[in-house]
N, C-alpha and C positions, 0 to 999 in steps of 0.2 A: 358249062361242062367242067368239069374237075382237071386243072393239069395232071397228065401221067410223069411218072421218074422221069423219062425223057426229056420233057417239058419245063421241070425242074434242073435236071442239068443242063439242058441248053442254057437258061438264064445264069446258073452257075458259071459255067463256062464266058458268058457273057459277061459274067461280073469278076472276071479273073483279075488280080492286080496287073499295074503294068510292068511289063520286063517279064513277064511269066511266058513257056515255052508255048508259044501259039501252035505248034507242031505235035505237040504230046498228045496222046488222045486222052480223053478225059472220061472212064467209065467207074461207076460204082467204085469196086476197091480200089480204084486210086489214092494214093495217100495224099492228100491237102499239100502238105509239104513235099512231096517230089512233084506237085505242078507250081510250086511258086509261092503257095498261100501261108503267110507267117501268121503270128499270132493276130498283130495288128490289119493284115489286109480279112482274117477271117473276121474279124468283130465289125471291122467295116463293111463286110460282104452281109454279114449278118443282118447287120441295119438295111442293107436295100432291100433284100430277102422278106423284112418284116415290111417295109412301104410294100415292097411289089406285092404282095400276099395277106396285107393285114395281119399279122402276126401280133399274137402278143409274144415276144419271144423272153420276157419274163416267168410267162407259164410253162413255154415250151422246152427251155433251155436244159440237158442235163447238168449236172454236177462236173460230170467229166466233159469237156470241149469235144467236138466230133473230129475227129481225125482222117476220115475218108470219106470221099465224096457221095458214098451211099449215106454213112452216118448223119452227113448234111441234108440231103433228101429227107432222110426219115423225118427229121427235125420238122423241116417245111409242112412235110404231110401230117405231123402229130398238130404244129399248128393251125393246119388248114382246118383238119376235126374238129378241134377245140373251138374253131373261130364260128 
């Protein structure tokens, strides 16, 4: 059974950087910067998601980096569909 968007958000939440506001609500429209994700954290998170979902990040990463949680979820879904 494929993970739902909520399942992927749960995985993203579990991989938020140390010091991120654990009380902030993580929704699809949440800006990554607003929940404590900077560019280095995003790269690290992409590598973790790549490993967890067996993604080929080079195949699914858009030219613009994701800016919201929803963008990141969509990237993972595209990767799962391509795999």
